[in-house]
N, C-alpha and C positions, 0 to 999 in steps of 0.2 A: 561261584565267585569266592575267591579266597578272602578271609577277613583281613582288614588292614592291620599292620603290625601295631602293637600297643606302644605308645610313646612313654618315655620317662617323664612323669608329670612334674609340673612346677608346684612346689609346696606352698599352698595357701591354707593348709588344713588345720582344723581344730583337732588335735590328737586325741584319740580315745584314751581315757585315763583309767587307772585302777587295774585293768587287766594286763597292760603292757604290750609292747609289740616285739615279737621275737626277731632276731637278726637273720635267721634262716627262713627259707620259704616254708609255709605251712604244709604239713603232710595231709592233703585232703583225702587221700585214699583210706587213711586209717582213722579218720574222724567221722562223726555222724554227718551225713550229707547236709550242708548248710541250706536253710530255707530262706529265700529272699522274697519279700513282697514289694512290688513297685506300685505306688499309689499314683494313679493318673494314666490315662490312655491316649493322651495327645502325642504330639511329635516327640517331646522330651521324654515322656514316660516310655513309649514304645522303643525309641532308639536306645535308651539307657538299658532297658531290659534285654534287648537283642545283644548289645555290647557285652553285658555281663555273661550271657550264655555263650558267646563266642570266645570269651577270655578265660572263663573258669570252667574246667572240664566236668567237674562233679559237684553241681549244686542244682537246686530246683529254683525256678523263678516263676512267680505268679504276678500278673498285672491285674490290679483291682481298681475299678472305677465305676462311676454311675453314668458317665457320658462317653460314648464312643463315636468314631467316624460314622456318618458324615456330620455329626453335630458338635464337634469340638471346635475350640478357637482356632486350632491349627488348620481345620478345613477351610476357614475363611481366608487365611493368609495367601499372599501372592506367591510365596515360595522362591523369591529371587535371592540369589547369593550376592548381596551387596551389603557389607557390614554396617551395622548401626553402632554408634559409640556408647559404651557404658562408662560414665564419668569416673566411677570409683574403682574401675578394673584396669590394671596396668595395660598399656597398649601392646606390649610385647606378648602378653598372655592372650589378648583378644586376637592378635594376628596368628598365634599358634593354633587357637581353636578354629579360626577360619580356614587356615591351611589344611588342618586335619580333615575338616568337613569337606572342603573342596576336593582334596585327594580321594577321600572315601567315595564321594558321589561321582567323581570322574571314572573310577573303576566300574561303577554300575553303568554309567553312561556309555562306556565302551564295551559293554557286555550285551548278551542276548536278552537280558532282563530289563533293559532300559525302558522299553515301551510300557511294560507292565508296571514298573516302578514309577513311571511318570517323570523320568529324569532326562533332560535334554539341554543342549547348548543354545544360547541365544545371544546375539550381538546387538549392540545399540549404543545409545548416548546418554550420558548424565550431563546436564547443562546448568549453567549458573548465571544469575543476573548480576551478581557481584563476584569478584575474584576470591576464591576460597583461600583461607589462611594456610591450610595444609596442602603442599604441592611437592611431590605427588602424594596421594593418600597411602597409609601404611599397607594397604592390601594390594597395591598396584602391581607387585611382582608375583602375586598369587593367581589373579585372573589372567586370562589369555589376551595377548596383543594390546596391552594398555598403551595408549598414546593420547596426546592432546589433539583435539579436533582441529581440522584445517579451516582456514577462512571460508573456503567454499562450502564445507559442511555447515558452518555456523549460519550461512545465509538462509537455511531452513528455519532458523529460530532467531528472527531479527530482534526480539525483545531480550535476548540473552547475550552476555559478553564473552563467555568462554565455555568450553566443555571437554569432556573426557570420552573417548571411544574405547570400547573393550568388549570382550566376549566373556560371558560367565555362564553359570549353570542355573537352571530353574527346575523346581519340583512342582509337578501338578499334585497338589497336596492330598486330596482324597485318595488318589492312586497310590501315592507313596505310603500313606498310613496303612492302607490295605496290604501293601507289599510287606511292610514291617511286621504287621500282625501275622501274616502268613509265614514269614521267616521265623518269628518268635515260636510259633507252633511247630514248625519243622525242626527247631532246635530243642523241642521238648518243653517249651514254656506253656503256661496255662493262662487263661483269661477268665476273670470272674466279674460279673456285674453286681456291684454292691456299693452303696454310699458309705464312706468312712467319715464318721463324725469326730473320732479321736484315735490317734495312732495307737494308743494302748489297747484298742479293740483287737489288734493283730498280735499282741504280745504272746499269747499262748500257742499260736500256730506258726509263727515265723521267728527266725533268729535275727534278721536284719531287715529294716524297713527303709526303702528308698522313696523319699518324698518328692514327687514330680507333679504336684497338684496345681502348679501355676497360681492363678489368682485365688484359687481356693485355699492357699496357704495363709491368707489373711485371717481366715476363720479357723482353719485346721490346726495351725501352730501359733496363732496369735501374732503373726508378723505384720505390723502396721506400716512397715517400710514399703510394702508392695501395694500398688494401686492400679486401677484400670486406666488404660488409654484407649478410648473407644475408636475403633476403625470401621468405617463404612466403605464398602467397595461395590463396584458394578462388574458383573460378568457378562460379556457381550460376545456376539458372533460377528467377527470381522477378520476372516481368514487371510485377507490381503495384507494385514498388518503383521510384519515378520520381525521388525526391529523394536527393541524396547526403547522407551524414552522416559527419563526420570528427571524432573526438576530438582535441582540440588537441595531445595528446602524440604523435599519429601511430600509436599502438599499436592503434587500432580504427578502421576506416573501412569504409564501404559506398558503392560507386561504381557506379551503374547505367550500363550501356552499351547499345549497339544490339542485341547478341546475348546478353548475360548480365550478371550483377551480380558485381563483384569485391569480395570480403571480405578484409580484412587486419587486422593484418599483423604482421610481425616485423622487428626491427632487430638482428641478431646480428653484432656486430663481429668480424671475423677468422675467421668460420665459412665454410669452403669446401665444406660438404656440400650436394650437389645433390639428394639423395634426400629425399622428403617425410617429415616426422616426424609420426606419428599423434597424439601427445599435443598437438603444436602445432596440428594441424588442429582438434582438439577445443576447444582454448582460443580459437582465432580465432572459431570458430562460436559459442561461448558468449558471448564479448565482444560480437560483432555482434548476436546475438539480444537481449542486454540493451539495446542501443540501438534495435533495431527488432524487436519480438517476433514480427511476422508472418513473419520469416525461418525460423521453426521448421518451416514447411511447404515450404521451398525444395527444389527437385528437382535431380537430375543434378549432384551436387557433384563437381567436378574440382579436383585440387590441383596447383599449379605452384610451382616454386622458381627463383629467380634470384639472382645475385650482383651487387649494386649496386657499381659502381666508384667508391669514395669517395676524395676528397682534400679537404683543408681549403680548397683553391681549385682551380677548373678550370684545367688546364694548357692555356693558349692562347697560344702563342708560337712564334717562329721559332728554328731552330737550324741551324748549319752543322756537319755531321759531317766530320771530316778523317781521311783514311787515306793516309799518304804524301803524294803530290802531288795526290791526288784529293779532291774536295769533293762533299758530298751535301746539297742544300737540303731541309730538313725543316720542316714546320709541324705542331705538335702541337695536338690538340683532343680532350681526354679528361679523365676524372675528374669526371663530372657527378653521380655518386652517385644519390640518390633523385629529383633534380630535373631529369633530362634532358629530359623532355617539356615542362617549363615554360619552358626557355630554349634549346631546341635550335636554333631558327632564328636567334636572336640570336647564338649562338656560331658558327653556320655562316657568318653574314655577317662576323663578325670574322675567322674563319679565311680566308674568301675574300679579304678585304683583305690579309691577310698573304701569301697566294699571289700576289696581284697585285704586291706589293712584291718578292717573290722573282723573278717574271717580269721585272720591270724590272731587277733586279740581273743576271739572266741575260742580258738583252739588252745591258746595258752591258759585261759580261764578254766577250760574243761580238764586240761592236764593237771593244773594245780589242785582241782577238786578231787582228783583221784589219789593224790599223794597223802 
């Protein structure tokens, strides 16, 4: 599969200061091979690491984390490409990220690697008990075949007033994470199991640090704007369910995948509890059966819990950490909340552009040091 073309990013960046950014492209061939460490091995960390390796021909990339698939927050996610709104991120930027992600995954979906990567198309309905303010949604021309539901279709959901029908992409999350890790290693990337308590631990061995630590950024970099939104879901065997159904409020959804059907969900702000709650399981199953009564006979019900790393805006920016006379170049890419799968490739490309700018600053700094 050919890598998607890199887009010209929208500038929301905190520019690297001190070293300066040259106006010409850096000469990577004649500079020491830049060493990049990506902290975090969930969806955001792996996709960003792969994007860097696909975009920069001569650099080394290592993914460092203490938790890997199948135990990441990303493994719990349903993986549906239906955008979630970030209140403090411009809508046009959210749409750009979503489109880049949709286009990237469409290429995989139309390739021989689709099954291994866990990427497939799924059609269905998003339904509403009250008429939504935004008509149509900003992403309506990115998904396939978007239209308003017919009166006949709405008869299936008598408690709802209107709905949207469309086809979108779905990632079977554990498969996709394994595929990304495989692709990382094929491109020469490395993976290290290690818990990072302080980004400065990496200063002596790496030139640029990419922070994709999700909810861990609250402690790792002291970001108190990020907090968990607890999600509990059920994974069930119901192979006859082939269409997705999502209540517009997001509190009930049915997402068929390659290996099981995901039923959800919950949005419990500030709840750090990772153990399943039996009453919540019962409520989820009841709500989903109200939408699709045939689920009453679903088998092999498994309960999973994840903590979505929520911020009002994805943190996607450069930062220079200073300690005495030492500097540490950092690119942050975290805080995707419930919408990580919908925008992950778009934010990975944005983060990659910031890494390139840091590399250019690094080359300029080294050049000045030789003068």
